[in-house]
Structure formats: structure tokens, C-alpha cells
N, C-alpha and C positions, 0 to 999 in steps of 0.2 A: 596653493596654486599648483606645486608639483605633483601634489597627490591626484588633481583634476588630469594632468598630462598622462600619470600612469595609469589612471582609468580608462583614458580613451585609448591608449596604446594596447590595454589588455583586452578591452571590448572589440577595438578594430581587428586584432590578430585573431580572437577566439571566434567571434561573432560575424564580422564583416569579411573575413578573409584577407586581410592585408598582407600576411605572411605566405599564403598560398599561390600569389603570382609570381611567375617566372617569366622573363622575357630579355632578350639581347639588347633590344632597342631601348635606348633611355628615354625617348619621348613616351614610349609604351608605359614605362614603370612610372614617370611622373603623373601621366594621365591616371593609371589605376590608383595611385596613392590620393590624387586629388579628388577621384570620385568616392572615394573609401571616405575621406574627410567630410565631403558634401553630404554622403549618405549618413554619416555619424551626427553631423549637425542637424539635418531634417529629424531624424529620431530623436534627438536631445530635445529638439524644439516640441514636437507632437508630445513628449513624456512630459515637459514642463506644462504645457498647456492643459493636458489631462489630470496632472497630479497637482498643479498650483504649487511645485517646489523646484527650487533650483539644482542644478546639476554641478555641485562644485563651486558655486559662486559665478558660472558662466552667465547667467541670465539675470543676474542682479540688477543692472541698470534698466535692462529691458522690463523687467517683472514690476518695478516701480511705476514706470509709464504707463504700462498696459492698465495696472488696475486703478491708477489716478485718473484715467480717460474714461474707464467703466464708472468711477464714482460721479466723475462730471456729467456723463450721459444720464445716470439714474437720477442725479439731482435735479437735471434740467427736465427730465421725464416729469417727475412729482410737480415740478413749478407748472409744465404745460398742462396737467391734468387739473391742478387747482384753477388756472386761467380757465381752461374750457369749462368747468362747472360753474364758475362765477358768470362767464358769459352766457351761457344757458339760462340761468336764472335770471340776468338783467336784460336779455337779448341783444347785448351789444356784441360787435365784430370782436374777435379774437385779436386781431393786429392792432385795432384801436386800443383795445384794452392794455396790450403788452406795451405799446408805446407810452400810454399814460403812466403804466407802472415803472417804465425804465427810463423815462425822460429826465427825471432828476438824479438818477444813481448811477454814476460812471462805473461801478463794479458790476452792476448787472448788466448794463450795456455791453461791457466786455466779457461777461460770462455767455451772453446771447450769442455774440460773436464766434466766441470760441467753442461753444456747443453746435453750432450751425456748419463750423468748419469740419468738425468731427464725424 
């Protein structure tokens, strides 16, 4: 955890100009530090999204949630492709087919609700 803080301060001073600001007004100093922190968080988020790696454990929780949602969406997409293919072959309506499949399975019904809300 401490190493993440050290990296933040080093990058903020060297790259984002945290140490280059001087003002007599305390509010201006607080605003500058806040803006540098926001900028660092945005850049770190973009890096994490592009490289699929965490920065010092900062995004551990968020990483798991994002990839779990992506897996759910992928699985639901595959299920919908199968249902669409079957309905095209049988001439049945997709909604009726889905209701017939999900009717007796509470897990699939919950999965459908979860995927539709995402």
C-alpha cells in the first residue's frame, strides 16, 4: 500500500506538476492538489482499462466486478444467439421460446433479469 502512495507522489510531482505550483491562497493550493489527484485517478483508470492490469492494487475490487459483468454479458449473448437460431428453425416467437425455457428454472430467470439490467 505504501509503495502505491510513493508511486502516486513521484508521478504527480514529476509528470503532473504537483510540486510546481505556488500560491499564497490556501484554497488555491487545495484546489491544485485536488485537481492533480483527479487527473492521476483518471489517467490510472485509463491505463488499467487499456492494459488490463492493476496499479498497485488500487483497482482490485473494480477489476473483478468489470470482468464478471463482461462474462455475464458474453454468456447471455451466446444464449440469445442459440434461442434466435432455434426460433428461426421452428418459426416460434423468441419471447415465447425464452419464457418456455426459463419458466421452471429460477436461476435462468434471475440470470435473464441480471443481464437485462446490465
